C-alpha positions in Angstrom: 0.0 0.0 0.0 1.2 3.4 -0.9 2.4 5.7 2.0 0.1 8.6 3.0 2.2 11.8 3.1 0.0 14.8 3.8 1.7 18.2 3.7 -1.3 20.1 5.3 -2.8 20.5 8.7 -4.9 18.1 10.6 -7.2 19.1 13.5 -6.6 17.6 16.8 -9.7 16.3 18.6 -8.8 17.0 22.1 -7.8 20.7 21.9 -8.9 21.5 18.4 -5.7 23.4 17.7 -3.8 22.9 14.4 -0.7 20.8 14.4 1.5 18.9 11.9 1.5 15.2 12.6 4.3 13.0 11.5 2.4 10.6 9.3 5.0 9.5 6.8 5.5 6.3 8.8 1.9 5.3 8.4 0.0 3.6 5.7 -3.2 5.3 4.5 -5.1 6.5 7.6 -8.3 4.8 8.8 -11.5 6.9 8.3 -14.5 6.2 10.5 -18.0 7.4 10.0 -20.3 6.1 12.8 -23.5 7.3 14.4 -25.5 5.8 17.3 -28.8 7.3 18.3 -31.9 6.5 20.3 -34.0 6.0 17.2 -34.6 2.5 15.8 -31.7 0.9 14.0 -30.0 -0.6 12.3 -27.0 1.7 12.9 -24.1 2.0 10.4 -20.4 2.2 10.7 -18.5 3.0 7.5 -14.8 2.3 7.3 -12.3 3.2 4.6 -8.7 4.3 4.2 -7.9 7.9 3.3 -6.4 8.9 0.0 -2.7 9.8 -0.2 -2.2 13.1 -1.9 0.0 11.6 -4.6 -2.9 9.3 -5.7 -5.0 10.1 -8.7 -8.4 11.7 -8.1 -10.2 9.0 -10.0 -8.9 6.2 -7.8 -11.7 4.3 -6.0 -11.9 4.5 -2.2 -10.2 1.7 -0.3 -12.8 0.2 1.9 -12.0 -1.7 5.1 -13.5 -5.2 4.8 -13.3 -8.1 7.2 -13.0 -5.9 10.3 -14.5 -6.8 13.7 -16.8 -3.9 14.7 -18.8 -3.6 17.9 -20.3 -1.0 20.3 -19.9 -1.5 24.0 -22.0 0.2 26.6 -20.9 1.3 30.1 -22.1 -1.9 31.6 -19.9 -4.0 29.4 -22.6 -5.3 27.0 -21.2 -5.8 23.5 -23.3 -5.3 20.4 -21.7 -6.7 17.3 -22.0 -5.1 13.8 -22.0 -7.3 10.7 -20.5 -6.3 7.3 -23.2 -5.8 4.7 -21.2 -4.4 1.8 -17.8 -2.9 1.1 -16.8 -0.9 4.2 -20.3 -0.9 5.6 -21.1 -2.6 9.0 -24.7 -2.7 10.4 -26.0 -3.4 13.9 -28.7 -6.0 14.7 -32.2 -4.6 14.6 -32.7 -5.5 18.3 -30.0 -3.0 19.4 -31.1 0.5 20.2 -29.3 3.3 21.9 -30.6 4.5 25.3 -30.6 8.1 26.5 -28.4 8.5 29.5 -26.1 5.6 28.7 -22.5 5.8 27.6 -21.1 3.9 24.6 -17.8 3.3 22.9 -16.9 2.0 19.5 -14.4 -0.8 19.0 -12.8 -1.8 15.7 -10.3 -4.5 15.0 -8.8 -4.2 11.5 -5.5 -5.3 10.0 -4.2 -6.4 13.4 -4.9 -3.0 14.9 -7.5 -2.1 17.6 -9.2 1.2 17.4 -11.4 2.5 20.2 -13.4 5.7 21.0 -13.9 7.2 24.4 -17.2 6.4 26.1 -19.7 8.9 24.8 -22.9 9.9 26.5 -26.2 9.6 24.6 -27.9 12.9 25.3 -31.6 13.4 25.1 -32.7 15.5 22.1 -35.6 17.9 22.3 -38.4 17.6 19.7 -38.4 19.9 16.7 -40.7 22.8 17.5 -41.5 23.6 13.9 -40.4 22.6 10.4 -41.7 25.0 7.7 -41.1 26.4 4.3 -41.5 30.1 3.4 -41.9 31.3 -0.2 -38.9 33.7 -0.8 -37.2 35.3 -3.8 -33.5 35.7 -4.3 -31.3 37.6 -6.7 -29.7 35.2 -9.1 -27.2 35.7 -11.9 -30.0 35.6 -14.5 -32.5 37.6 -12.5 -35.0 36.9 -9.7 -35.0 33.3 -8.3 -38.3 32.0 -6.8 -38.6 29.2 -4.4 -39.1 28.0 -0.8 -36.6 28.3 2.1 -37.0 25.5 4.6 -36.5 26.5 8.2 -36.4 24.6 11.5 -37.1 26.0 15.0 -36.1 24.1 18.2 -36.1 24.7 21.9 -34.8 22.9 25.0 -36.6 24.2 28.1 -34.0 22.4 30.3 -31.1 24.2 28.5 -29.2 20.9 28.4 -28.8 20.6 24.6 -27.0 23.8 23.4 -25.3 22.0 20.5 -27.4 21.0 17.5 -26.9 19.2 14.2 -29.4 18.5 11.4 -29.5 16.4 8.3 -32.3 15.5 6.0 -33.7 13.4 3.2 -35.6 15.0 0.4 -37.9 13.6 -2.2 -40.1 14.9 -5.0 -42.8 13.4 -7.1 -42.3 13.4 -10.9 -44.6 12.3 -13.7 -43.8 11.3 -17.2 -44.9 13.6 -20.0 -46.7 10.7 -21.6 -49.0 8.2 -19.9 -49.4 4.6 -21.1 -50.6 1.4 -19.6 -49.3 -0.8 -22.4 -45.9 -1.7 -23.9 -44.7 -3.2 -27.2 -43.2 -6.6 -26.8 -41.9 -8.4 -29.9 -44.7 -7.8 -32.4 -47.5 -7.3 -29.8 -48.9 -4.7 -27.5 -49.4 -6.0 -24.0 -50.5 -4.5 -20.7 -47.8 -3.1 -18.5 -47.2 -5.1 -15.3 -46.9 -1.8 -13.5 -47.6 1.8 -14.5 -44.5 3.9 -15.2 -46.1 7.3 -15.0 -45.4 8.4 -11.4 -42.0 8.2 -9.7 -40.2 9.6 -6.7 -36.7 11.0 -6.8 -34.8 11.2 -3.5 -31.6 12.8 -2.3 -30.0 13.7 1.0 -28.3 16.7 2.6 -24.7 17.3 1.6 -23.9 20.4 3.7 -23.1 20.3 7.4 -25.9 21.9 9.3 -25.0 22.9 12.8 -25.8 25.6 15.3 -25.4 26.3 19.1 -27.0 28.4 21.8 -23.8 28.8 23.8 -23.9 32.0 25.7 -27.5 32.8 25.0 -30.2 33.3 27.7 -32.4 30.5 26.1 -31.6 27.2 24.6 -33.6 28.1 21.5 -32.9 27.9 17.8 -35.1 30.0 15.5 -35.2 30.1 11.7 -32.3 27.8 11.1 -31.9 27.5 7.4 -31.8 24.0 6.0 -32.3 24.2 2.2 -33.6 26.5 -0.6 -35.6 24.8 -3.3 -36.0 26.9 -6.5 -39.0 26.6 -8.8 -36.4 25.9 -11.6 -34.7 23.2 -9.5 -35.0 20.0 -11.6 -38.8 20.1 -11.4 -38.7 19.4 -7.6 -41.8 21.5 -7.0 -43.8 20.7 -10.1 -45.9 18.0 -8.4 -45.0 17.6 -4.7 -41.9 18.0 -2.6 -41.1 16.5 0.8 -38.3 16.8 3.4 -37.7 14.5 6.4 -35.4 16.2 8.9 -33.5 14.7 11.8 -32.2 16.8 14.7 -29.2 15.6 16.8 -28.2 16.7 20.3 -24.4 16.9 20.4 -21.8 17.4 23.1 -19.3 20.2 22.7 -16.6 17.9 21.3 -18.8 16.5 18.6 -20.0 20.0 17.8 -16.5 21.2 17.4 -15.6 18.3 15.1 -18.5 19.2 12.8 -17.6 22.9 13.0 -14.0 22.2 11.9 -15.2 19.9 9.1 -17.7 22.5 7.9 -15.1 25.2 7.8 -12.7 22.9 5.8 -15.1 21.5 3.3 -18.5 23.3 3.1 -19.5 21.6 -0.1 -19.0 17.9 0.9 -19.9 16.9 4.4 -18.5 13.4 3.6 -15.4 12.1 5.3 -14.8 9.7 2.4 -14.2 12.3 -0.3 -10.7 13.4 -1.2 -10.0 16.7 0.7 -7.1 19.1 1.1 -7.4 18.8 4.8 -8.7 16.1 7.2 -10.3 16.2 10.7 -9.5 14.0 13.6 -12.2 12.8 15.9 -12.6 10.8 19.1 -11.1 7.5 18.0 -7.6 6.2 18.7 -5.4 3.3 17.6 -4.7 1.5 20.9 -1.7 -0.3 19.4 -0.1 2.9 18.0 -1.5 5.8 20.1 0.2 8.5 18.0 -1.4 7.3 14.7 -4.0 9.8 13.5 -7.5 8.3 13.0 -9.9 10.4 10.9 -13.6 10.7 11.5 -15.9 10.3 14.5 -18.1 8.0 16.6 -21.1 10.3 17.1 -23.5 9.4 20.0 -26.6 11.5 20.0 -30.3 11.6 20.9 -32.5 12.5 17.9 -35.9 13.8 16.9 -37.5 14.3 13.6 -40.1 16.1 11.5 -41.3 16.3 7.9 -42.8 19.0 5.7 -44.4 18.9 2.2 -45.2 21.6 -0.3 -45.5 22.3 -4.1 -46.1 25.0 -6.6 -49.7 25.1 -5.3 -48.4 26.7 -2.1 -47.0 29.7 -3.9 -48.9 32.9 -2.8 -51.6 33.9 -5.2 -50.5 36.5 -7.7 -46.9 35.5 -7.8 -45.6 34.9 -11.3 -42.8 32.3 -11.3 -40.7 30.4 -13.8 -41.4 26.7 -13.9 -39.0 23.9 -14.7 -40.3 22.4 -18.0 -39.7 18.7 -18.5 -42.1 18.2 -21.4 -41.0 20.5 -24.3 -38.3 18.2 -25.7 -40.6 15.2 -25.4 -43.4 16.7 -27.5 -40.8 17.5 -30.2 -39.6 13.9 -30.3 -42.8 11.9 -31.1 -42.7 9.2 -33.8 -46.0 8.5 -35.6 -46.1 5.2 -37.5 -49.0 4.3 -39.8 -50.5 0.8 -39.5 -49.2 -0.2 -42.9 -45.7 0.3 -41.7 -45.7 -2.5 -39.2 -42.0 -3.4 -39.7 -41.1 0.2 -38.6 -43.4 -0.1 -35.6 -41.8 -3.4 -34.6 -38.4 -1.9 -34.9 -39.2 1.2 -32.8 -41.2 -0.8 -30.2 -38.2 -3.0 -29.4 -35.5 -0.2 -29.2 -34.1 0.3 -25.8 -34.5 4.0 -25.8 -38.0 4.2 -27.5 -41.3 3.2 -26.0 -44.9 2.7 -27.3 -47.3 5.4 -26.1 -50.7 4.9 -27.6 -52.9 4.6 -30.7 -53.7 7.6 -32.8 -57.3 8.1 -33.9 -59.0 10.0 -36.7 -61.1 13.0 -36.3 -64.1 11.0 -35.2 -62.2 9.4 -32.4 -63.5 6.0 -33.4 -61.0 4.6 -35.9 -57.3 4.2 -35.0 -54.9 4.5 -37.9 -51.4 4.8 -36.4 -49.2 4.1 -33.4 -47.4 6.8 -31.3 -43.9 6.2 -30.0 -41.7 8.5 -27.8 -38.3 8.5 -26.2 -38.3 6.1 -23.2 -37.4 8.8 -20.8 -40.6 10.6 -21.8 -42.7 7.5 -20.9 -40.9 5.6 -18.2 -40.3 7.9 -15.1 -37.5 5.7 -13.9 -35.4 6.9 -16.8 -35.4 10.3 -15.1 -33.9 8.9 -12.0 -37.1 8.1 -10.2 -38.3 5.1 -8.2 -41.8 3.7 -8.5 -42.1 3.4 -4.7 -42.2 6.5 -2.6 -39.7 6.9 0.3 -40.8 5.6 3.7 -41.5 9.1 5.1 -43.7 10.1 2.2 -47.3 11.3 2.8 -50.0 12.0 0.2 
């Protein structure tokens, strides 16, 4: 394995002051991304080795496989994690974190043992309000219209102080053309499942944190989460939803995320190649001076969800709308019944789909078939899934 020779600063977990570690004697450094909460599992631990700066950008991550991963509580109970895929280890569904307990992470990989400190699982207050306000912004090409999503939270006991949020987002899409049939071989047969409505999902990529340190109240108001433009990939054309999780951090975990946010605002992922790296609360017990990147985060959590669409825009507002249909209507193929060979050809192309029959002016006699690009008929071709995400509500 190639040696990892960084020439930039790492952030020390304990004091959070910059220093220059001597890492030339180490192979690529272990990166840990682990989260334990009081919400139902399974919980995930993700392990990889960091990139060396002399490696090419397009090199694939080196995942850590075959490791022994477990979480141990303050009473000595051990909860094993089993590998599910490259670098991914999952807990058993029966294991669930408990507020008020302390937990540590243990990893045995490549004859080294890595452990975190015992971390307290703090209670997390509920989200007071999750809401979206219609707002305009000044863009490079003029006024931008959309919805700004905010979250409000409050801990009357003043025990939280340090907050983090992440979210999953999803939006409903519909194909420009509806069909309940498909062309198979030389025949038109019913579709086993309609391909008209899909759901596209994504997740937050920015680090979203805040604190109430030094304030008279442990209260967060109008914390910005995401802005969704009316031109943003058609997210608002039908229906948009966001599922937000709130985490109660301790000061050390908050500072970890704060440093990572300052270093790489656009990523939020410990597994991307970055010009800097951040140390967390995990150490190699065999080689105490070896840097270990990442964090074992232990946190109480609460959640909320919000839904909205173009229908929620205030009356009288004129907005631009993302148009997904124009190119489709310009790409229709009409095939007369006498040209059956052409129809069989189009019907069996990978990127073309049958849409419907075409009728004469009376609406009684069909005389042709209509075909269109597959991504105008099958919503999955636009990155969608036929099943909505778990949090979705109609």
